[in-house]
Structure formats: C-alpha cells, structure tokens
Steps between C-alpha positions, in 0.01 A plus 500: 500500500259742669202266437535289810597802705171663393304194604680470832431867565130453426478197728680687775262794461205262524635345819559841656154622401345186648679552830404866515143489372363180647320600822649388826261259663502288809565134446170321451662172604611651829156642568334174404689318775306685771157343569202689363238519775130437461325828427138570597310807394419771437375481858158649573245496781550516873339712768622828351476398135844639423867424551674619814699819428353528154623813323234759590511692171396378157775363277282516188617850411849354462386202295565267795310253712558338837434137589567278799614136482586223744811292435570168670758226494785348697789722604852434627638660814819708489717546806373185673487127438121496518330278242294645211153619597181601327383860478226717353541878480371786289645722231357818351558581134481842335519448125422673169151419377636471147789248493640671188578806710704301752874562516597139567642592842344406834590660831435249779489665842540312828214651704607673820339371823662724763158642591364145536324509165604484136573834340687551170709804586688494171178514297409825678813662358522315169141481376519802263825370350386138479168572334632748243784255423260212436654291778316225683520567874450212744496500880571175683381415851804285570496519881294336771407828670297611200278194517408504869716759674561477872258242630310563823716462813206343684564125551276292279392797288635488145351823367712684244581868536228715339732654240623164367330345199311241702417750772364742241291249302499139614242408237729610218838404646419212732664239274842670511777343708868568550763262647728779633741760371784256433286397204431855383800508266385203296141624508624824345691309231193298413290817480748640247482172310121528484544836327788409267387143415128485578312174502136435421379812686696800374518789749643734235216429258698414189782751546841358412734583788860495378679675788432517873620761750484400865412785738482552875496796735600515868413168666440348158836634383661311788322183387629548145852544640459157653350364180803606296750357747349189660485280192139568400589720204780271385263202507202662332665745256167663422600867539684710242573797726420619851426832671549510875378818669603584856625165635577664834801332664446170319720522194787256476724675248726196479215327317544545124163511322448258211297757303517880464398644836440862603473593866334829590621627836309789652669687783397267783650204308813664358837419650861518380536239226624480142218572258634254240635214712403219257455473121124456528442752780435872517417685822321832459513709817214751489603814685194664656274195477318334788393138538144599410433834335188714506380360163497150644346612830212680329426205276512255789264714704245510217547129436451407866193720536342335197590136558483465874259774605270496198546873431517653156838649406528860614626583150275317251733478198844343482645778284371757747659291773830509315485877464443538874741233625781623277543832682872518578472829690444729206142549617383583849538193722281413795640604836875458466619170639706512812673233703187494717215489249681351198185429302293590302782648293793268558775510239376641169814403309366327182639148546286363218712667233806298604281190522386550140857556383605177671227306319611639165866436585415140588334456160795641308738286704319167464388544138782697341795433727540870580597529867300731722664836563723531805452790741736612776454416864327735739753718684516344845616664820781343698467298711197327351258373767260228395156631600256456210212700643540811708775739396650654189832565675666224297501720189681807382262782409493808279403848620134402479558192720431267209724194474798518265604238245303200381249491215399864464144604432434847357289573807823480704717701265234769445339475844183649644519298823723289722436127464592285800477127437584305819276676755136446595528122489435405136371831376769769520439874499461790261588847624386756239715809448357830621361749245799725568746219435319402179499857371874528562569175314254562216424870453267420209291202398699475177824476699362197685368339180831550318702342781261206526507448124880484492513261795223278362667466160829407667320230702345357180842472340645328808215248526363601841181637343292369210382752239128472580570533871720795409204653319278433800748670733551789260127567476468497878779755525343718229158488667641602839513852639869477593651840417162647410195421290543229234583627154224487239740424214527131581752255633833400340511159334741225599732445205799330664599158367416236757761261635261215416468356152124446532424829669596796285394857565125539500438127444592340830358161585331635807219735552304666768394733221479874543438562873234760433322376189564132569564437131716190462765478234390366164457123504662474158795702618533293815490170316768623263713596797466202727689243298378144557162532328672644193778243469472261211479133600828311485384277214398805293840659552679182391289484182570866423872456556499194278323696227761774523782246462331324205452831324866588557615165361282549192656839445847343519393235249354756259833681516674184380628395842448135603477487883585130502807519275830453681709809519793495257 
C-alpha cells in the first residue's frame, strides 16, 4: 500500500528539486525576438590610436581586457510615430581574458552624456566589484550627443563638439551616425542583444552571457526610467534586472517594472515615497550621499586629464587610486569643502559600497528569486520642498547634522564628518569633525575601531554592505589615526553572515582588495561565491536528478516493492 506513495513522494521530490536547483534564466525566445545588430571590431586605428575615454589604467592585473566595437542596424523610435532608421554607434566591453573565469552576468551601462561626451559613471564605482566577480561590463553610446555633441552654431558649419567621438577622432569615428534620441531605446536593446546573443563577430569573445543587468546613473538613469515605461523594455525583453541611480525628478512610480529594479536615491534625488511601491521595485535612499561623490570626481579628473589632455594619471596605479579616492574623512582631507569652494573634496560618503550591494542584490533577485532588502525612507522635514540641488533643509538631522533614516552606512552611524549631499551642485560637501570633537567621541583608537566593527557587521547582515567592501572599510578605519595611533595588533575580521546567498563573510563577490596592500580576494574564493559560474547546466541537473530517482526505484525493487503494482 505504501509502494505507490513512495513513488509519488520521490517524483514530487524530483519536481521540487528541479524547480529549486535549475538556474533562473532569461527566456532565450524573448531575447531572440530583438534584432541582433551588425558588430564590427575590435576597432583600432584613428588619429589617436586608442578609444575615446579608454580606461587609463591597465586591466591586465585583474585578468581583464578592454575592447571597442561598432554596432549598426535599423532601430525603431519610441515616443513618436517616426519610421525606423539606420544607426551606427559604439560600445566598449570590459571582459575577463579567460572565459572560464566569467560569471555569466553582464552589466550593460547606458553611457551618460550630460557633459557632452560619453562617460560610464557606473563603471567608475563598480569596476572593482565587476572585475573580481567575473562580470562582463559593457558601456553603450546610445545617444546622439555622444556621437557628435552640440554641432557648431555657425550656419553652414557642421563641426562636432571637440569632446564628442567624431570631434575627438574623425578618422576613427567618422562612420558613426545616429538618427536621434527617440531611437536610443531600441539601440540600447540591440546592444544588449549583441552581448547576450552575439552574431558572427562576438564582442564578449566566447563568454556565455546568461543574465543581463541594465544600469544607468543620473541622465542615463532618467533614460532607463523611460526605457522601462515607454514600451521599449516590454517589446525587447532583453534585461533581467535594472539598477537606476539618481534619476533626479524623472521617476514615474506608477510604472511597475517588468524585471527586478533597484533605484538608488542619493540626497538630491530623494523625496517622500514608498520604498517598496511595486513587487519588482526597491528604492534605497542613501542618507549622506551626493549625486557624485569624491571617489567618482577623482576618477573622472584623472580620466579626463588622460583622455582629453594627453596627461598621464597623477596616480599611476589603479589600486593606489582606489586607496586615495576611498578616503571617507578618516584621513586628512584637502581644504574642507564649503558652500563656496565645494571641490576638491566634495562629499566623501562612500556611495560605491551601496552600488556594489545593489549589483549583488540584483543578481540574487533575478537568479534566485530572493528579493532585494528593503530599507526605510530618509527622515524628511515637513513641509517637503522639491529642490534637488541646493539645500539639505528637507531632511531631519542628528546632532552631527547628518541625515536621519534611509540606508545607513557605518560612516554615518560612527561618524568622523558631516556629509551633505544636495549642496555644491552635483558634488555635496564633507565637513570633518575637529580634533577636539573626535577625541570626545573616540577617546582611543580602539574605541573607534570597536564601534566601526560593530556597525560594519550589522550592515553586512542587513545587506547594505558586502563582506569584501566591509573588509575594505574596516581596514581603512584601522589604518586611520582616529582616537590615536593605529594599533599594531591588527584589524578585526568581518565574520557576520551576509544577507546575500552568494556573498558570505570574507568571500563577497566584489573586491577593491585591501586598500593599502591592494591584494584582491582569492579568485578561487570569488568564483565559489559568485554563483552563476558555479551553477551546473540545466541538462546536467536533470540527468543527476534522474539518476537519483532511478537509484531510489532500484532500492524499492530490491526491497521487494514493485513501483508499478497497483496498491491493494
């Protein structure tokens, strides 16, 4: 009588295991419906012999390489009734040299063109995480401004602005053309398609891309808002998740994203709104963060000096650059920013940590079905006055004038400075505490380290900080002179269990490495932690499950039980 019950139980177990273990993947049939553009490259030559805004530091130390490609095809317009039109734009690809070390995830960033040239702002924050995770990172020049910029206002003169691609190097980029920004949404979709379903020329060099995260910051974030809501995403269905960072004033929260979407709102973007207003949406309000932090500003300065002025980077190595740019106020800052000077300091709040956490959350969400963590809203003052850039009076503050509520960074809860996000245009301010104030808060260096350690471990458990970023932050705190000379005994380890399945303590899928030594986390450890590259193929899992069931049936038979015999 129990025979058939045993069999049914085994079959049910097999079905459950299949549902749980088979990796979540985007529908290949949906992706295949979007046209794959013609891909040309890797692109070489030109007057300068290099790509515009090429990463100025070597990627070889990370096992990565950079290549530029042109994509071309026919795109549809969204938002108008204009007919399809031809286009040719560029993409840049940062990819693992060894395809076996790739994670299977690609981050595809919509390049920002606010400054009248293409700049991948997200890559500046995410490059340590992306490279130590094994992710492919792609930047897409989806908009017309990047190709030619603001043309000359002189009648009859068609010269492109000098910072546009064609203005920078007409010999290299002269064949590019763009029909207008109404077509940018479909151009972006086709760029993703070229990565996920490459044709004859493969821009990811043999890497199998199984999941794609769309990314945009600031102006590009606003474009991705439109992409999700104007029909482009619904038609193409090429993205598996989206990260939208600082879509100032553009977000239509009535739009319900098709795929898991995380919005990062720094202080100039934040406004009263539910942080979980739709099943596929999380809004993380970053108390203390500016639109562009000092890490991003320092990288952009070095990048601009190298690419547009021909100067060597002021800091020759990328890991040395990370150590310098990551100063959150624990080391002596340049002249303290004020509402008059603003730069060079700006807001030193480490925005990149939340950016990394969002990327990992997007992976867990799209691949494992685990929703991104929800964080409370920033504590707003009443009445709220919509004024994105200029004043922090919209927020409630603690005794240190740091904003209350929101996603909390340890640098806010164990502060050494006041971080003001909305002032100084895009850049914010950092006002370091006086030596007297610091000594009152942290009478010894160990007192500061202990408080930071407790706050950092809490952030790891909540999901606002990845373990390797937690280690990075902890080492910076230990190496500081807050409360006195650094202890010789060493720095406490991060042992808290991470919120993220693929990012446990000490093995986060991220990695700026140690800020002083620059040692990245072990590649073997990282690959074990990141998930996609370690998942068994679906067919293999089915075979293994079948073998388990066959073995179980044989055991029943050897016990004298006939699985096919009707129950008495």
